[in-house]
C-alpha positions in Angstrom: -138.1 -143.7 130.3 -139.2 -140.7 128.3 -135.6 -139.4 128.3 -134.4 -142.8 126.8 -137.1 -142.7 124.2 -136.1 -139.2 123.1 -132.4 -140.1 123.0 -133.2 -143.1 120.8 -135.4 -141.0 118.5 -132.7 -138.3 118.1 -130.1 -141.0 117.2 -132.5 -142.3 114.7 -133.1 -138.9 113.1 -129.3 -138.4 112.9 -128.8 -141.7 111.2 -131.6 -141.3 108.7 -130.7 -137.6 107.8 -130.2 -137.3 104.1 -131.7 -140.7 103.3 -134.9 -141.4 101.3 -137.9 -142.0 103.5 -139.3 -145.6 103.9 -142.9 -144.7 104.2 -146.3 -145.2 102.6 -147.6 -142.2 100.6 -151.4 -141.5 100.5 -151.6 -138.6 98.1 -155.3 -138.1 98.6 -154.4 -137.0 102.1 -151.0 -135.3 101.2 -152.6 -133.0 98.6 -155.5 -131.8 100.8 -153.8 -128.6 101.8 -152.8 -127.9 98.1 -156.3 -128.6 96.7 -157.9 -126.2 99.1 -155.3 -123.5 99.3 -156.3 -120.2 97.7 -153.1 -118.2 98.2 -153.3 -115.1 96.0 -149.6 -114.6 95.9 -149.1 -117.6 93.6 -147.8 -117.1 90.1 -148.7 -120.5 88.8 -149.7 -124.0 90.0 -148.4 -127.1 88.3 -151.3 -128.9 86.4 -152.3 -132.5 86.8 -151.2 -133.1 83.2 -147.7 -131.7 83.9 -147.5 -133.7 87.2 -148.3 -136.8 85.3 -145.7 -136.1 82.5 -142.9 -135.3 85.1 -143.8 -138.3 87.3 -144.5 -135.9 90.1 -145.6 -138.4 92.7 -142.4 -140.4 92.3 -140.4 -137.2 92.4 -142.2 -136.0 95.5 -141.4 -139.3 97.3 -137.7 -138.8 96.4 -137.6 -135.1 97.6 -139.7 -135.5 100.7 -137.6 -135.8 103.9 -140.3 -134.1 106.2 -141.1 -135.5 109.6 -144.6 -134.2 110.2 -147.8 -134.6 108.2 -148.4 -130.8 108.1 -144.8 -130.4 106.8 -145.4 -133.0 104.2 -148.5 -131.2 103.0 -146.7 -127.9 103.1 -143.8 -129.2 101.0 -146.3 -130.8 98.5 -148.1 -127.5 98.1 -144.7 -125.7 97.7 -143.7 -127.9 94.9 -147.0 -127.6 93.1 -147.0 -123.7 93.3 -144.6 -120.9 92.3 -144.8 -117.6 94.0 -145.2 -114.4 92.0 -142.0 -113.0 93.6 -139.3 -115.7 94.1 -136.9 -114.9 96.9 -135.0 -117.7 98.8 -132.7 -115.4 100.8 -134.4 -116.0 104.2 -134.8 -119.7 103.5 -131.1 -120.2 102.6 -130.1 -118.3 105.7 -132.1 -120.6 107.9 -130.9 -123.7 106.1 -127.2 -122.6 106.4 -127.8 -122.0 110.1 -129.4 -125.4 110.6 -127.0 -127.4 108.5 -124.4 -129.2 110.8 -126.3 -128.1 113.9 -127.6 -130.9 116.2 -130.6 -128.7 117.0 -132.1 -129.9 113.7 -132.6 -133.3 115.2 -134.4 -131.8 118.3 -136.7 -130.0 115.8 -137.4 -133.2 114.1 -138.2 -134.9 117.4 -140.8 -132.2 118.1 -142.2 -132.4 114.5 -142.5 -136.2 114.9 -145.4 -135.7 117.4 -147.4 -134.7 114.3 -146.7 -137.8 112.3 -150.1 -139.3 113.0 -152.3 -139.5 109.8 -155.0 -137.6 111.8 -152.7 -134.6 111.5 -153.4 -134.5 107.7 -156.8 -133.1 108.6 -155.7 -130.0 110.6 -156.0 -128.0 107.4 -159.7 -128.7 107.4 -160.0 -126.4 110.5 -159.2 -123.4 108.4 -160.2 -124.6 104.9 -163.5 -126.5 105.3 -166.8 -125.2 106.5 -167.2 -125.7 110.2 -169.7 -128.5 111.1 -173.1 -127.2 112.4 -175.0 -129.0 115.2 -178.2 -130.6 114.0 -181.5 -129.1 115.3 -182.2 -132.1 117.6 -178.8 -131.5 119.3 -180.3 -128.6 121.3 -182.2 -131.2 123.3 -179.4 -133.8 123.4 -177.0 -131.3 125.1 -179.1 -131.5 128.3 -178.2 -135.2 128.5 -175.3 -134.8 130.9 -177.6 -133.1 133.4 -180.2 -135.9 133.1 -177.5 -138.5 133.6 -176.3 -136.8 136.8 -179.8 -136.5 138.2 -180.5 -140.2 137.5 -177.2 -141.2 139.2 -178.3 -139.3 142.3 -181.9 -140.5 142.4 -181.8 -144.2 141.2 -180.7 -145.5 144.6 -183.9 -144.0 146.1 -186.2 -144.3 143.1 -185.4 -147.5 141.0 -187.2 -146.2 137.9 -184.4 -143.7 137.4 -182.1 -146.6 136.7 -184.2 -147.5 133.6 -184.1 -143.9 132.6 -180.3 -143.7 133.1 -179.9 -146.9 131.0 -182.1 -145.5 128.2 -180.2 -142.2 128.2 -176.8 -143.9 128.0 -178.0 -146.1 125.1 -179.2 -142.9 123.3 -175.9 -141.2 124.1 -174.0 -144.2 122.7 -175.8 -143.8 119.3 -175.3 -140.1 119.2 -171.6 -140.4 120.2 -170.8 -142.8 117.4 -173.0 -140.9 114.9 -170.8 -138.0 115.7 -167.6 -140.0 115.3 -168.8 -141.5 111.9 -169.9 -138.2 110.4 -167.2 -135.9 111.8 -164.3 -138.2 112.5 -161.8 -136.2 110.5 -162.8 -132.9 112.1 -162.9 -134.4 115.7 -159.5 -136.2 115.1 -157.9 -132.9 113.9 -158.6 -131.0 117.2 -156.1 -133.0 119.3 -153.6 -132.6 116.5 -154.2 -128.8 116.6 -153.2 -128.8 120.2 -150.0 -130.7 119.3 -149.5 -128.2 116.4 -149.6 -125.2 118.6 -147.3 -126.8 121.2 -144.9 -127.8 118.5 -144.9 -124.2 117.1 -144.2 -122.7 120.5 -141.1 -125.0 120.9 -139.9 -124.4 117.4 -140.2 -120.6 118.0 -137.7 -120.9 120.8 -134.9 -121.6 118.3 -133.4 -118.1 117.3 -132.9 -119.3 113.7 -136.6 -119.8 113.1 -138.1 -116.6 114.6 -137.9 -114.6 111.4 -140.3 -117.0 109.5 -143.2 -115.4 111.4 -142.6 -113.0 114.2 -146.4 -113.1 115.2 -146.7 -116.8 115.7 -146.9 -116.6 119.5 -149.8 -114.2 119.1 -151.6 -116.8 117.1 -150.8 -119.5 119.7 -152.3 -117.3 122.4 -155.5 -116.9 120.4 -155.8 -120.7 120.3 -154.9 -121.0 124.0 -158.0 -118.9 124.8 -160.2 -121.9 124.1 -158.0 -124.4 125.9 -160.6 -125.0 128.6 -163.1 -126.2 126.0 -160.4 -128.5 124.5 -159.5 -130.0 127.9 -160.8 -133.4 126.9 -158.8 -133.5 123.6 -155.7 -132.3 125.5 -156.1 -135.2 127.9 -156.1 -137.7 125.0 -152.8 -136.2 123.6 -151.1 -136.7 126.9 -152.0 -140.3 127.4 -148.9 -142.5 126.6 -147.2 -145.7 127.8 -148.4 -149.2 128.5 -151.7 -148.2 130.1 -152.7 -146.0 127.1 -155.4 -148.4 125.9 -156.9 -148.8 129.3 -157.0 -145.0 129.9 -158.5 -144.4 126.5 -161.2 -146.9 127.2 -162.1 -145.3 130.5 -162.2 -141.8 128.8 -164.3 -143.2 126.0 -166.9 -144.6 128.5 -166.9 -141.2 130.3 -167.5 -139.3 127.0 -170.3 -141.6 126.0 -172.2 -141.4 129.3 -172.1 -137.7 129.4 -172.1 -137.1 125.6 -169.1 -134.8 126.1 -167.4 -135.3 122.7 -170.3 -133.9 120.5 -171.1 -131.2 123.0 -167.4 -130.0 123.2 -166.9 -130.5 119.6 -169.7 -128.2 118.4 -168.8 -125.7 121.0 -165.2 -125.6 119.9 -166.2 -125.5 116.3 -168.0 -122.2 117.0 -164.9 -120.9 118.8 -162.5 -121.9 115.9 -164.7 -120.4 113.2 -163.2 -116.9 113.9 -159.7 -118.2 114.4 -159.0 -119.7 111.0 -156.3 -117.2 110.1 -154.4 -117.9 113.3 -154.7 -121.7 112.8 -153.3 -121.3 109.2 -150.4 -119.1 110.5 -149.4 -121.8 112.9 -149.9 -124.5 110.3 -147.7 -122.6 107.8 -145.0 -121.9 110.4 -144.6 -125.5 111.4 -144.9 -126.7 107.7 -142.3 -124.2 106.6 -139.8 -125.3 109.4 -140.3 -129.0 108.4 -140.0 -128.1 104.7 -136.7 -126.3 105.3 -135.3 -129.2 107.3 -136.4 -131.5 104.5 -134.5 -129.5 101.9 -131.4 -129.5 104.0 -131.7 -133.3 104.4 -132.3 -133.7 100.7 -129.2 -131.8 99.8 -127.1 -133.6 102.4 -127.9 -136.9 100.7 -127.2 -135.8 97.1 -123.8 -136.3 95.4 -124.4 -133.3 93.3 -126.8 -130.3 93.4 -126.7 -126.5 92.9 -128.7 -123.4 93.8 -130.0 -122.0 90.5 -129.7 -118.4 89.2 -133.2 -117.3 88.4 -132.9 -114.2 86.2 -135.7 -113.1 83.9 -133.5 -111.9 81.1 -131.2 -115.0 81.2 -130.9 -117.9 78.8 -131.4 -121.5 80.0 -128.0 -122.8 80.9 -127.2 -126.1 82.7 -124.0 -128.0 83.4 -124.0 -131.6 84.3 -127.8 -131.6 84.6 -129.3 -135.1 85.4 -132.7 -136.8 86.2 -132.8 -137.4 90.0 -135.0 -140.5 89.7 -132.6 -142.4 87.4 -129.9 -144.3 89.2 -126.4 -143.3 87.9 -128.0 -141.0 85.4 -125.8 -139.6 82.6 -125.5 -135.9 83.0 -125.5 -133.4 80.1 -124.7 -129.8 79.4 -126.9 -127.3 77.4 -126.7 -123.6 76.8 -129.8 -122.3 75.0 -129.1 -119.0 73.3 -132.4 -117.1 72.8 -134.2 -119.9 70.9 -136.0 -123.1 71.6 -134.7 -126.6 71.3 -135.6 -129.5 69.0 -134.3 -133.0 69.9 -134.0 -135.8 67.4 -133.0 -139.4 68.0 -134.3 -142.9 68.1 -136.4 -144.5 70.8 -134.7 -145.2 74.1 -131.8 -142.8 73.1 -132.6 -140.4 76.0 -134.7 -137.6 74.3 -137.7 -137.8 76.6 -135.7 -138.4 79.7 -133.7 -135.2 79.0 -136.8 -133.1 78.4 -138.2 -134.4 81.7 -134.9 -133.6 83.3 -135.2 -130.0 82.2 -138.8 -129.8 83.5 -138.0 -131.3 86.9 -134.9 -129.1 87.4 -136.8 -125.9 86.5 -139.7 -127.0 88.8 -137.4 -127.8 91.8 -135.3 -124.7 91.1 -138.3 -122.4 91.2 -139.9 -124.0 94.3 -137.1 -125.3 96.6 -134.1 -123.5 95.1 -132.4 -126.8 94.4 -131.3 -128.2 91.0 -129.8 -131.6 90.1 -126.9 -130.1 88.2 -123.5 -128.5 88.8 -124.8 -125.2 87.5 -128.3 -124.0 86.4 -129.6 -120.7 85.2 -133.0 -119.9 83.8 -135.8 -117.3 83.9 -139.0 -117.6 86.0 -141.2 -119.9 83.9 -144.6 -121.4 84.0 -144.3 -125.0 83.1 -146.6 -126.8 80.7 -146.2 -130.2 79.0 -147.6 -132.7 76.5 -145.5 -135.8 77.0 -147.6 -138.6 78.3 -150.9 -138.4 76.3 -153.2 -141.3 75.9 -156.7 -142.1 74.5 -159.5 -141.0 76.9 -161.8 -143.9 76.2 -164.3 -142.9 78.8 -165.0 -139.6 77.1 -164.6 -141.1 73.6 -161.5 -139.1 72.8 -158.8 -140.4 70.5 -155.1 -139.9 71.2 -154.9 -137.3 68.5 -158.0 -135.3 69.7 -156.7 -135.4 73.3 -153.3 -134.1 72.0 -155.0 -131.4 70.0 -156.8 -130.1 73.1 -153.7 -130.2 75.3 -151.6 -128.2 72.8 -154.5 -125.8 72.2 -154.3 -125.0 75.9 -150.6 -124.3 75.4 -151.3 -122.0 72.5 -153.7 -119.9 74.7 -151.1 -119.6 77.4 -148.2 -118.8 75.0 -149.6 -115.2 74.4 -148.7 -114.3 77.9 -145.0 -115.3 77.5 -142.5 -116.7 79.9 -143.6 -120.3 79.5 -141.6 -123.5 79.4 -143.3 -125.9 77.0 -142.2 -129.6 77.0 -143.4 -131.7 74.1 -142.7 -135.2 73.0 -143.4 -136.3 69.4 -145.9 -133.6 68.5 -149.1 -134.8 66.7 -147.8 -138.4 66.3 -151.4 -139.5 66.3 -151.9 -138.4 62.7 -150.4 -139.0 59.2 -146.9 -137.9 58.3 -147.6 -135.0 55.9 -150.1 -133.3 58.2 -148.0 -134.1 61.3 -145.0 -132.2 59.9 -147.0 -129.3 58.5 -149.1 -128.8 61.7 -146.1 -129.4 64.0 -144.0 -126.8 62.2 -146.7 -124.1 62.4 -147.5 -124.8 66.1 -143.9 -125.0 67.2 -143.1 -121.7 65.5 -146.1 -120.1 67.3 -145.2 -121.5 70.7 -141.6 -120.3 70.5 -142.7 -116.6 70.3 -143.4 -114.1 73.2 -140.3 -115.1 75.2 -141.4 -118.7 75.6 -139.0 -121.6 75.6 -139.9 -124.9 73.9 -138.2 -128.3 74.3 -139.6 -130.8 71.8 -138.5 -134.2 70.6 -139.3 -135.7 67.2 -138.4 -138.6 64.8 -139.2 -136.4 61.8 -136.0 -135.2 60.1 -138.2 -133.1 57.8 -139.5 -131.1 60.9 -135.9 -130.5 62.0 -135.1 -129.1 58.5 -138.1 -126.8 58.6 -137.3 -125.4 62.0 -133.5 -125.1 61.8 -133.6 -121.3 61.6 -135.9 -121.0 64.6 -134.8 -123.8 66.9 -131.5 -125.0 68.1 -131.0 -128.6 67.0 -129.7 -131.3 69.3 -129.7 -135.1 69.1 -129.1 -138.3 70.9 -127.9 -141.3 69.0 -126.9 -145.0 69.4 -124.2 -147.2 67.9 -124.5 -150.7 66.7 -121.4 -153.0 67.1 -121.3 -156.8 66.6 -125.1 -157.0 66.5 -125.6 -155.0 69.8 -127.1 -151.6 70.4 -125.2 -149.2 72.6 -126.7 -145.9 74.0 -124.3 -143.2 75.4 -127.2 -140.9 76.4 -125.0 -137.9 75.6 -126.6 -134.8 74.2 -125.0 -133.7 71.0 -125.4 -130.5 69.0 -126.9 -130.4 65.4 -129.4 -132.6 63.7 -129.2 -136.5 63.8 -127.0 -137.8 61.0 -127.3 -141.5 61.4 -130.4 -143.6 61.3 -130.4 -147.1 62.7 -134.1 -148.1 62.7 -133.8 -150.6 59.8 -130.4 -151.8 61.2 -132.1 -152.6 64.4 -134.7 -154.7 62.5 -131.8 -156.5 60.8 -130.0 -157.4 64.1 -133.2 -158.7 65.4 -133.3 -161.2 62.6 -136.1 -159.9 60.4 -136.3 -161.6 57.1 -133.7 -160.4 54.5 -136.3 -159.5 52.0 -138.0 -157.0 54.5 -134.6 -155.4 55.3 -133.7 -155.0 51.5 -137.1 -153.5 50.7 -137.0 -151.2 53.6 -133.5 -149.9 52.7 -134.6 -149.4 49.1 -137.7 -147.3 50.1 -135.6 -145.3 52.5 -133.1 -144.4 49.9 -135.8 -143.3 47.5 -137.4 -141.2 50.2 -134.1 -139.6 51.0 -133.6 -138.6 47.3 -137.1 -137.1 47.2 -136.4 -135.1 50.4 -133.1 -133.8 49.0 -134.9 -132.6 45.8 -137.5 -130.7 47.9 -134.8 -129.0 50.0 -132.9 -128.0 46.9 -136.0 -126.7 45.3 -136.9 -124.6 48.4 -133.4 -123.1 48.5 
């Protein structure tokens, strides 16, 4: 029966390999490991602002092909953090060895034993403060002895039956007090047992040994407290149609003798000194699952590349696309020692392209995978100001929120090697000050080996920055009363403007259209005079 179940699972893993997962995502649990991780080898972590701008949660759901909850948490942490020294050599060797090898499905089968939501809380065993037994628990821990005495004596002295009943009621209250207050911690211990068993099995595959040669030593450390965890081990072994019945019997036994709280607090003391070993095992299993996930992701993609990450290189991309957009139009760009300013109308593709750059740099730096035919860029820290809104709860206007976000970028820009992604800078204020402030800020951000990608509707801003920024644009065409977007990136500033024409084809009154064209022509003449004067 177990063999048939395993065979069915292996076939299922093989069938689903490369496909997007059909699963619910609870990011409050998925990000627990990332939020509490204090790895000092990290170069940068992706901020909540940038995650929001790049639709990180939707991106993660697309990228994630992990099987276990620890693997999912590890991948999330990996995508939110860039190491100080990037090297994917070992990872790629393992992925190459796993690709096309049926043993990858055997590994997924073992990892699937950690697919229960309780496994999200394993990280609490090495991140959180260990639970301390309350003072009154010193007395309560003698309860099992009292229960045994009562069981022996009540056939001879009936009053002990009443004492036994009272003790069991008391134990019932303490047992469920413990479950309510320490449910995540107590649920994580059976998962820890599964984790170390999974790590032992995974380590038996030669391709995985180099991830951590010491992993079996850490497993031995956890094995030293196996006797104390016997009850939790028993729970992990119960399977099949009588699972509920066995669980009920064990639960009654635990209540009568107050076993779960006693063992839990005892195990807690033991685990306090073993945090490093638990984390090693967690990271080993998470790493394996993450590498399998990357292999599965690549298998399901029509096009991807491994980027060249070179600190003295320009940003170059061929056939780069946004992975979350179905049948996304790909584009090419070769940035030569300057930043990029994009012009174009709404819906033409400016912001999508900026997001595509941010996502590809992010996945290139974290999982060595880009959605392009070719990609080359330096190691950046990514910062963005794309999706800004009013903060009504804190009485902040759109403009003030934007000012604070960009001020943070200015502070970071002095350190260099940043990728700044901006959409319509200072659009929350008037035209004259928007253009003046925007020009000054964009010139400042582009210094110190920083790279800026910014979109704008302001032709004046493009004119002011043409000697500092490379100009690109997206445009649309209007034929027979219909708007057509080709989403193709083109070099140079935008030449055609169709905003008033779009009003016209949407049947705005003729007088509005005529007046709008008249004012636009006068504005263009003034603009040309100013440019001629400046020259």
